[in-house]
N, C-alpha and C positions, 0 to 999 in steps of 0.2 A: 745243806741241799743248793744249786742253784734258781735262784726263780727271779724271771724281771717283771719287777714290777715299777710302774712309774711314782715319783713323787709324789700323788696323789695319798699313797697307804699312807704316809707318813700321819695325816692328820687322825688316821683310826687306833694308831699303834703308838704314837711317842709317848701320850701319858701312863701307857705302863709300863715305862721306866722309871718312873714314881713311886713304886710300887715294891715288894719284896717279890723275887721269885714264886712264892707258894699264892699270893696273893694276885699278882698280876693272872697267875693260871684260872685261877676262881674267878676273876674279873672277864679273861678273854672266853671260859667258857660258857658264863652265864650269859654274854651278847650271843654268842652262838645260839645256845635255848630259845632266846627272846627269837631271836633270824628266823628259827626252827618254826616257830609257833608262827611268827607273820606269816611264813610261808605255806602252813598248814591253813588257816584262816581264810588266806589269798587264794586259793586252789579251792576254797568251801566259798568261795563267792564266784569265783568265775565261773563253776562249772552251771552251766545254763539246764537246770531239769528243777523240774517241781519235787523230785522225789528227793526225800530229805537219805534217801536207803544210798541213793547213789552218787550224792555229797559226802556219803559218809565214807562211801566206799573209796572215792577220791582220793579223800582226804589221808585214809591206812595206807593205802597203795604209794601216794608221796612220802608217807612217813616212813614205809619201808624201804625207799630207794638208800642203795648203799652208799650211795653220795653224801646224803646228811647225815649218816654215822660216821663215815668217814672223815668228813669235815671237822666231825666234832670228837675225835680220838687224835687227830692231828692238829686241830688247830688252824686247818685251811680258811681265805673266806670266800670261799665261792658258796657256803650259805647265805652269809649277810650280802653277798651281790643280787642271790636270786631274789632273796626277798626285799632288795631294792626295785627289783625289774617287774617283780609279780605287783608290785602295788604302785610301780609306775604303769603298768597297763591299767590296770584298775580303777586310778585317778585320768586317766586318758578316756577311759571308754565315758568317762562322767564327766567329760568338759574341763578338766583343773589341770589345764597346763602348769602353769607354774613348780605347785607341789610335787605335777608328774617328771616336769624339766628339773626339778632339784634332785629327786630323787635319782633320774638317769644321769645327772651328773656325776652323782656321788657314785654311780656304779661303775665311774671308770678309774676307780682306780685297779682293775684289770678289767683292762678295755677289751679283751677279746670278744666278748658275746655281746656288750655293750654296742662297739661298733653299729654289729650287726641289727641291732634296734633303733641305731641313730639314722640306719636308712633306710628302716622301713616308716620311720616317721618322717621322713623327707617325701616317700614316696606318697606320704598321705599327706601331703602338704601342710601339716602342723609343723608352720616355720615358727612359732613362736618359743612352741615345749622344745623344738630342737635349738634353737638360739639361747636358752634357758641353761639346757641340758650342758652344752658347749661351755657356756659363760663359767659357768660351777666347775666344771673340769677342768678349766684353765685358771679359776680362782685355787683350785685344792693344791694344782701342780705348781704354783708358783709357791704358795705358801708350805710345801714340803720341800722345796728348794729349800726356804727359808730356814725349815728348821732342821734339815738336813746340814745345814749352815755350807751347803756347794753353789755354785753356780752353774746354769747351764751348758755351759762348754765342758765343763766336768764330769755334769749328769753323764754328759753324750759318750765322753770318754769311756766311763765306769760303766757304761750300760754295750758297750760295744766287748768289753771286758766281759761282762756277765754275760752277754749271747753267746760270744766262744765257748765261754765254761758250759752254759747251758747243752749245747750242742756236743760238748766232749761227755757230758754226765751219761753212764750208759744204759739208764731208763729212760732216756729221750734219742739214744742212738744205739740198739744194739746190735750193727753190725760193729761196733767198736769194739775192742778186748781191753783186759785189764791194763793192758799194756799203757793207756793210755793216762791212765790213775795218774802218772807224775808229772802228764802234761796240765791237770785235771787240778792236779792243786796248785805247782806253779805259778795259775791263774787267778786262784785264791790267795794267795801269796800275795799278788801284787797289787789285786784290789784291796786286803789288809792294810799293804804299806800307803797307798794312795789316800783311802781312807784316814791313817794314823797322820801321815804329815798335813794333812787340811789339820785334822785339830789342834 
């Protein structure tokens, strides 16, 4: 499945290669379970109500959200990002810009939603928090490139290929028919060849 992640993701997945497939899967599921627990705790904390019942209902509703189950089943990283963002909000509300900025920076492993939060904190003039988050994000980006063993130019080249592949994938473009499968495969083969040549 074509997925467009920045190099920041490498910090969270590279160590899984040190384990067997079964052990790596167990570790990854465990990380997701911890993330889900942190999400539910965060929701309980953020619900501004003196009623424990309302807080509990909010937590139960959050636990029943399909995304949490889906992420756990397929290994999607969205639950981890959600945990980062929820606790960014909690820490920011308590005036703790440093840890909030670090978590927001780490959440840019898939920056789709994170960018909205960075924009929000810019509007709120939380300059320190935004600076810390961008610094952490850039650091993760650089370390990710180093772990992957590719340069920025090579990453941009691979990203362009990956983006074209992503557009061709049926679930992202329902108007494309199955006849584009061969075109999709050719892009995948090119990415594999570039990575193998780099190695």
